[in-house]
C-alpha positions as CSV (number, residue, x, y, z in Angstrom):
1,M,-17.2,9.7,15.1
2,T,-13.6,8.7,14.4
3,K,-12.1,8.4,11.0
4,E,-11.8,4.6,11.3
5,V,-15.5,4.2,12.0
6,L,-16.3,6.6,9.1
7,A,-14.1,4.6,6.7
8,L,-15.7,1.3,7.8
9,G,-19.2,2.7,7.4
10,L,-18.4,4.1,3.9
11,T,-17.0,0.7,2.9
12,L,-20.1,-1.1,4.3
13,F,-22.4,1.4,2.4
14,V,-20.6,0.8,-0.9
15,H,-20.8,-3.0,-0.5
16,V,-24.5,-2.9,0.4
17,V,-25.3,-0.7,-2.7
18,G,-23.3,-3.0,-4.9
19,M,-25.1,-6.1,-3.5
20,L,-28.5,-4.4,-4.1
21,A,-27.6,-3.6,-7.7
22,L,-26.5,-7.2,-8.3
23,I,-29.7,-8.6,-6.8
24,W,-31.7,-6.1,-8.9
25,A,-30.0,-7.1,-12.1
26,L,-30.4,-10.8,-11.4
27,F,-34.1,-10.8,-10.6
28,L,-35.3,-8.6,-13.5
29,D,-37.2,-10.3,-16.3
30,D,-35.5,-10.6,-19.7
31,D,-37.9,-8.0,-21.1
32,N,-37.1,-5.4,-18.5
33,R,-33.4,-6.0,-18.2
34,P,-31.3,-3.1,-19.5
35,D,-28.9,-3.8,-22.3
36,W,-25.4,-3.2,-21.0
37,R,-24.1,-2.9,-24.6
38,G,-26.0,0.4,-24.8
39,W,-23.8,2.0,-22.2
40,F,-21.0,2.4,-24.6
41,R,-21.1,4.7,-27.6
42,L,-19.4,2.3,-30.1
43,D,-21.1,1.5,-33.4
44,D,-20.6,-2.2,-34.0
45,D,-22.0,-2.0,-37.6
46,T,-19.1,0.0,-39.1
47,P,-15.8,-1.7,-39.7
48,P,-12.8,-0.2,-38.0
49,E,-10.6,2.1,-40.0
50,P,-7.5,0.3,-41.4
51,Q,-4.2,1.1,-39.8
52,P,-1.7,2.8,-42.1
53,G,1.1,0.5,-43.1
54,P,4.6,1.2,-44.3
55,S,4.8,2.4,-47.9
56,G,5.8,-0.1,-50.6
57,D,9.1,1.5,-51.4
58,R,10.5,1.1,-47.9
59,L,10.0,-2.7,-47.5
60,P,11.8,-4.3,-45.8
61,L,12.2,-1.8,-43.1
62,P,15.8,-0.4,-42.8
63,D,16.3,-1.7,-39.3
64,A,15.0,-5.2,-40.0
65,K,17.5,-8.0,-39.4
66,P,16.9,-11.7,-39.8
67,S,16.6,-13.8,-36.7
68,R,19.6,-15.8,-35.5
69,V,17.4,-18.9,-35.2
70,R,14.6,-20.2,-37.4
71,L,12.0,-21.9,-35.3
72,R,10.4,-23.7,-38.3
73,E,13.4,-25.8,-39.0
74,P,13.7,-29.2,-37.4
75,G,16.0,-29.6,-34.4
76,R,16.4,-28.1,-31.0
77,V,16.7,-24.3,-30.5
78,A,19.5,-24.9,-27.9
79,D,21.6,-26.5,-30.6
80,L,21.5,-23.4,-32.8
81,L,22.4,-20.9,-30.1
82,P,25.9,-20.6,-28.7
83,R,26.5,-21.7,-25.2
84,P,27.2,-19.0,-22.6
85,S,30.7,-18.8,-21.2
86,R,31.2,-20.6,-17.9
87,R,32.5,-19.2,-14.7
88,P,36.0,-20.0,-13.6
89,A,36.3,-23.3,-11.6
90,H,37.4,-21.6,-8.4
91,P,37.3,-18.0,-7.5
92,P,40.7,-16.5,-6.8
93,E,41.6,-16.7,-3.2
94,R,41.9,-13.5,-1.3
95,T,44.7,-13.0,1.2
96,P,43.8,-10.8,4.1
97,E,45.8,-7.7,4.7
98,R,46.8,-7.5,8.3
99,T,47.2,-4.2,10.0
100,P,49.3,-3.6,13.1
101,E,47.4,-3.9,16.3
102,R,46.9,-0.7,18.4
103,S,47.8,-0.8,22.0
C-alpha cells in the first residue's frame, strides 16, 4: 500500500466517522441527547473575578495623551487632519552615463 492510498483511506475514515457522529446527534430524542455544555468545566453560576484596574493616585496614566481629533464634534475628520505632502510634479531626469565601447 502506498502512502497516497493510506492518506486517502485515513481521510475517508475520518469523514465517515464524523458523518456518523452528526447523524447520531441529529436523530436522538431530546431526552436522550447529551448536553454539550457539560463538556466544559466552567461554572456559569459564579460571576467572573473583576480585573484589577489602575490605582486611583495614578489617573490619568502617565503616557496618556489626548487625541488629535475629537470624533464627537461636528464636521469632517479630514478637515481636522493635516494633508500629506505631495510628490514633486516631475521626477528629476536622469542622464545616462556612457562608457567607452570595447573593441
